[in-house]
C-alpha positions in Angstrom: 0.1 0.0 0.0 0.8 3.7 -0.9 1.2 6.5 1.9 1.1 10.0 1.3 2.5 11.9 3.8 0.8 15.1 4.5 2.1 18.5 4.2 3.0 20.2 7.6 0.6 22.8 6.7 -2.0 19.9 6.3 -0.8 18.7 9.7 -0.3 22.4 11.5 -2.7 25.0 9.8 -5.6 23.3 7.6 -6.6 20.3 9.8 -6.8 22.4 13.0 -8.9 24.7 11.0 -11.2 22.0 9.9 -11.5 20.7 13.2 -13.3 24.0 14.6 -14.8 24.5 11.4 -16.6 21.0 11.3 -16.5 20.2 15.2 -19.4 17.7 14.9 -18.1 15.6 12.7 -14.2 15.6 13.6 -13.3 12.6 16.5 -10.2 11.7 18.1 -8.7 8.1 17.6 -6.5 6.4 20.0 -4.9 3.3 18.9 -2.3 1.3 20.8 1.0 1.6 18.7 1.9 -1.6 17.7 6.3 -1.4 18.2 5.7 0.8 21.2 2.5 -0.3 22.7 1.7 3.5 23.6 -1.7 4.8 22.7 -1.4 7.3 19.3 -3.8 10.0 18.9 -5.1 11.5 15.4 -8.1 13.1 14.4 -10.4 11.7 12.1 -13.8 12.1 10.8 -16.0 8.9 11.0 -18.7 8.3 8.0 -21.9 6.3 8.3 -23.0 4.2 5.3 -25.7 1.9 5.5 -26.0 2.3 8.6 -22.6 0.8 9.5 -19.7 3.2 10.8 -16.6 3.6 8.9 -13.2 5.2 9.2 -11.2 5.8 6.1 -7.2 6.3 6.1 -7.1 9.5 3.4 -3.5 9.4 3.3 -3.0 5.7 2.2 -1.7 3.5 4.8 -1.1 5.3 7.4 0.8 4.7 10.7 -3.1 4.9 12.6 -4.4 2.2 9.7 -1.3 0.0 10.1 -1.9 -0.1 13.9 -5.7 -0.2 14.1 -5.0 -3.1 11.3 -2.8 -5.1 13.6 -4.4 -4.4 17.0 -8.3 -4.3 15.6 -9.2 -2.3 18.5 -9.3 1.6 19.4 -11.0 4.4 20.9 -13.0 7.3 19.4 -13.7 10.4 21.8 -15.8 12.7 20.8 -16.6 16.3 23.2 -15.3 14.2 26.1 -17.5 10.9 25.2 -15.5 7.5 25.1 -16.2 4.9 23.0 -14.0 1.7 22.6 -14.5 -0.2 19.1 -13.5 -3.1 17.4 -12.4 -2.8 13.8 -12.6 -4.7 10.6 -10.7 -3.8 7.6 -13.3 -3.7 4.4 -12.0 -5.6 1.3 -10.6 -3.4 -1.7 -14.0 -4.7 -3.5 -16.5 -3.2 -1.2 -14.6 0.2 -0.5 -16.6 2.3 -3.5 -19.5 3.4 -2.0 -17.9 4.2 1.4 -14.9 6.0 -0.5 -17.9 7.8 -2.6 -20.0 8.9 0.5 -16.5 10.0 2.6 -15.5 12.1 -0.5 -18.9 13.8 -0.4 -18.8 14.4 3.5 -15.4 15.2 4.5 -13.7 18.4 3.5 -10.4 19.0 1.6 -9.7 15.6 0.9 -10.2 15.8 -3.0 -6.4 16.6 -3.3 -5.3 13.3 -1.5 -8.0 11.3 -3.8 -6.4 12.8 -6.9 -3.0 11.4 -6.0 -4.0 7.9 -4.7 -6.9 7.4 -7.2 -6.9 3.3 -6.2 -9.3 2.5 -3.6 -6.4 -0.1 -2.6 -4.4 2.8 -1.7 -7.1 4.1 0.8 -7.6 1.6 3.8 -11.4 1.6 5.2 -12.4 0.0 8.6 -15.9 -0.8 10.0 -16.0 -0.1 13.4 -18.5 -1.6 15.8 -18.9 -0.7 19.4 -17.3 -3.0 22.2 -19.3 -4.5 24.8 -18.1 -2.7 28.1 -16.8 -6.6 29.6 -15.1 -7.1 26.6 
C-alpha cells in the first residue's frame, strides 16, 4: 500500500482549522502502537454508510491504519465521550460506496484522492462498539 505524507501546512494549519469548522464531524482516534505499545492519537472523521460506521485513511496506509489493522481495536472520543470500538478492514472490492460517501461528506480530501486514486490505497475500517465487558 501507498502512503502520502500530508504537508506540514496540512498537519499544522489546515487540519486544526477544519477541526474547528466541523466540530461535530471530527473525533479523536486512539490506537495502541504496534511497536511502542503506547496510545497514539489522530483526528479522524467517521462516515456512516448503510447504517455502519467507517474510518477512512485518506492519506493511504498511515501509521494509525497499520496500528488499527494490527490491534483490531481503538477508542473514539468526541466532546469528552469515549467509546471503545472493534475495527475490521473492508475488502478493496467493497470500498467504492464508502469512499464515495466519505468524499461527499469530508472537506479538503480531494487532493489526496487525486494523488492516490486507487481504492486499494485507502484502508477503510468498519467500526462497531465494544461491549463494556470485553
